[in-house]
N, C-alpha and C positions, 0 to 999 in steps of 0.2 A: 511372406509365407508362400511356400510352394503348394499348389493345389493339384491333386491327382485327377486325371481325366478318366481313369478306369480303375475300378476297385476289384474285389475278388471275382475271379472268373468262375462262373457257375457250371463248370464242367470238369469231369475227372480226366486226367491224363492217363490213357490206357495203352501201354505198349503192346505190340502185336503178340509178344510171347505170353503176356498176361491174358490177353483175349483168348489165346489157344487153350490156356489152362482153365479158364472159365467155361469154355465150350466143352472141354472134357468133363468137367463137373456136371454141366447141364445134361450131357449125354448119359452119364452114369446114374444120375439121380432122376432122370425122366420118369414121371409117373409116381414119384414118391411125395410124401407130405412131411414138411418140417414145421414143428411148433417152435415159435421164435419169440418168447417173452423178452421184451427189451429191444426188439428189432426196430422200434420207431425212433431210436436214438441216432446220434450222428454216425456211429460205425455202421448201424443198420442202413442208414441212407447211403453211405459209401458202397455198401454191399449191393443194394438194389440198383443204384444208379450205374454201377460198373456193369451189371448184367444187362441193363437197358441198352448198352452199347454193342451187344452181340446179337446175332440174328437167331430167333427161335427155330429149332429143328425138332420135329417129332413131338412126342407128348410133353406137356409142361410139367414143371415142378410146382407143387402147391406149397404155399408158405402162409401159415396162420400167425400173424403178428399180434402180440398181446401187450397192452399198456393202458395207462390211465385215460388217454384221449388219442384219437387218431390224428396223426400229424397231417397238415394240409398237403404236404408233398407226397404222401403215400398213395400212389395210384393203384389201380386194380391189376396192373400188369407191368412188369419190367423185363423186356426181352422174353426169355423162356420161363420166367417165374410169374405165376398167377398168385395174387395176394388177396387175403381176406383179413379182416381185423376183428379182434375180440377185446372188448373193453374190460379191463381188469385192474383193480387197485389192490396191491398186496397188503396194504394197511387196513383193508376192509374185507370182510368175508363175503360181501355182496358179489354175486355172480361167480365166485371162485369155483363153486361146485358145478356150475353150468357147463364148464368146459370139459368136465370129465366124461360126459356122455359121448363126446366126439373123440376122446383121447385115443381110442383103439385104432384110429386111422393114422396116428402119428408114427412115422418111421424113425424119426430122430427128434431130439429136443435140444435146441440151442438156447442156453440159458444166459441171457445178457442183462438180466434184471438186477437192479438195486444193490447197494447204493452206487451211484456213478460218481466219477471224479467231478463232473459238472455240478452235481447236487452239492458236493462238498465245497467246491469253490464258490457256489452261490449262497453258502452259509447254512446249509442244513445242519441241525443240531446233532450232537453226538447221540442223544437218546433216540432221535428219529432214525438215525442210521442204524443203530442197534436193533430197534424194533423192526426195521425194514429187512435187515439181514436174517433175523429170526423167522419172520413171516415167510421170506423167500425160501429159507431152508425147509420149512414145513411144506410149502407149496411144491418145491422140487420133488420131495418124496411122494407127495400125493399124485402128482402128474406122472411120475415114472411108474408108480404102482398101477394107475389107471390105464396108462398107455401100453405098458409092457414094452416100452421102447428099449431096444438093445444098446443104444449109444446116446450119451449126453455130451455135448460140447459146452463148456462153461467159460465165459469171459471173466478173467480176474485181472490182477494188476501186479506190477513189480513191488508195490508197497506192502504186499502181503507178507514179505519177509523183511527182517531188519536190514540185511545187506551190510556192506562195508562202506566206510567213508573214503576208501582209496582204491577200489577196484570195481569192475562191473558185477552185476547181480547174477548169480548162478541159479539154475532151476532146482538144484538139489540142496540149496541152503535151507536149513530148518529153524534157525534162530528166530524167535518171534519178536515183533515190535514190543515195546514197553506196554504191558497190559494196562497200566494205570496212568498213562500219559494222555492228557486230553487231546493232544494233537495227533494221536494215533487212532482216533475213532474210525476213520476211513479204512486204515490198514487192518484193524482188528475185525471190522465188518467183512472185509474181503476174506480174511482168514477163516471166519465162521463159515462162510459159504463154501470155501474150499474143503473144509473138514466135512461139511454136510454131504458134499458130492462123494467124498471118500467113503463115508458110512453107507450112503445109498447104493453105491456101486458094489460094495462088498456084501451088503445085506441081500440085494436083489439079483446078484450074479450077473451084472451087465458090465459094459465097458464105457470108458469116457476119456475126455481130454480136458485139461485146464490150460487155457492159453493166457499167459500173463502178458497183458498188453502194456507196453511202455509208451512213451510220448509219441504221438502221431499228429498228422495235420493234413489238410486238404480243403477243398471247396466247402463253403458253409461253416467254416471254423469260427467259433464264437470269439468276438473281439471285445466284449464288454464285461467279461468276468476274469477271474484270477488265473488266466493262462498267459504266461510270459510271451510266447510266440504270437498268440492271438492279439494281445495288447500291442505288440510291436507292429504287426500287420495293420491293425486298425489305425494307429498313429501315422504310419507311413502313408496309408491310403488317404488320410485327411491332410497330408502335408504338414503334420505336426512333428515336433521333436519327439524322438523315441527315448523314453526314460527307463533306465535300469535302476531300480530302487536299491538293489543289493550291491555288493562289490563286483558282481558279474563273473566271479571266478568259478562258480559251480558249473559242473559239466552235465550236459544232457545229450540225448540223441533223438532224432525225429524220423519216423517212418511215414512215407507218403501214403495217401489213402489207397491207391490201387495196389501198392506193394503189400499193405496190411491185408486187404481183401484176398490177395493171392495166397498169402501165408495161411489165412484161416481156411480157405478152400482146400489147400494142399494138405493141411493137417487132417481135415475130414476125409479126404480121399485116401490118405495114408492109413487111417484107422479102418476105413471101409475095405481096404485090400488085405489087411492082416487077418490071419486066422484068429477069431476072437477067443480070448481066454477070460474066464470069469474073474471079475475083480481087477481087470487091467485098467490102470489110470496113468495116462501120460501127461506130464507137466512140461510145457515148452514155453520159452520166452519168445514173444513176438515183438519185434521192433528193430530199429537200426543199430548197428554196432559202431557207427561213425560218430564219435563224440565231438562236441563243440561247446565252448564256454558260453554262458549267457551273454557276456559282453561281446564276444565275436558273433554270436547269433544276431544281436541287435545291429551290429555293423553290416552284416550280410544282408539283412532286411533293407537297411538304408541303401546299400549299394544296388540291390535289385530294383528298388523304387526310384533310383536315380537321384537320391538325396545326398547332399554334401556330408562330409565326415562330421562336421560340428552339429549335425542333427541328432547325434547320439550323445546322451548325457548319462554318465555313471554317477549316481547319487551316493551310493555306499552307505545308506542310512538304515537299511533293514534287510535282514536275511529271512524274515518271517514269511510263512506261507499261510494260506487260508484253510484251516481245518486239516492240515497235513504237516508231518514233520519235514523240515528242510533236509534234503540229502545233498551232500557235497558232490557225489557222483550218482546219477540216476541213468544208468546205461546198462542194457542187458548183455549178459554173456550168451551168445547165440550158438555155442558149440553144439548143443543137442539139436537145435533146429537145422543146422547145416548137416549134421550126421544123418538126420532123418530125411533130408532132401526137401524140407519145407521152407527153407530160408530164401527170401527174395529181397533184393534191393536194387531196383532198376531205375528209379527216379532219384537222382542226386538232389541234395537239399537245395542247392542253388537253382536247379531247373524247376523244382516244385515251387519254390518261393517266387521265381520269375513269373509263373503262371497265376500267382495269387495276388500280387501287388505290383502295379505299374503306375508310373506318373508321366 
């Protein structure tokens, strides 16, 4: 067995061009306060750790992160962003109303709460995901009403639409996943949240963006749950054989952490520069357009780890996913993101993987 001497690099690759875009965001949002429920998750960490790599100039951005428990990595400051934490469990009414007293200070709401893909892959039940999406929808309206925030950024997922089995997923697709399929509980939960933002925006006359985030990766990526790429990285880092349980023919695309952060920031900046029109809701796909089969992904991870070809095993025994419908093609159509000037893909998959797993 080969044993890796170095595992996941705990640092984000941040191209100079991306750093410049983050500095632009920091300058334009200096002195503002962002309410960020769900900001203690992996994407939130990528966001904060990316900003930790740029130098603060002028007034800070205040960010109020809300979640069940404060993550150990969440410091009080990341570069130009000063962070506070508010303990909040959407499945409990405890302390929900405590946040409303300070809500008038929020300039924007970034809603990255419940339910997450990670919770789905860890086995959260369909009923719990449904409860969470309903509670989150009610809370979204309450916080917008209390804050009077003119803009909401919501993180969703490409699973919110049924999509096609033979082409990338477009933003303007409206066909819903099967309402009564057990494996669509995560997708339907995301759809409930998207609809709630639509209703809130039109009722309160504000604006917003839905960013449908597709597969992404970077430092601190989980290796122990049902993420194919995370499982492959974990096996390679341990010098074990990489097993592809399916045929490996399904296609995916993977956006690196700093590219994802850049796209989120650029969408917020775009919305901030536009003349606001009541009820404006922009839906944009966030992810890489560079498709790769699962089998080829496993081989690329092995190559980046310096493992021989026979360390990849294609078992072909199961196409099943955990709490999610298996999609033959899960790749975003990023035409709108490109047209709006928010699309970024600076870290190639091979480069990103090389930084994450080495032997």
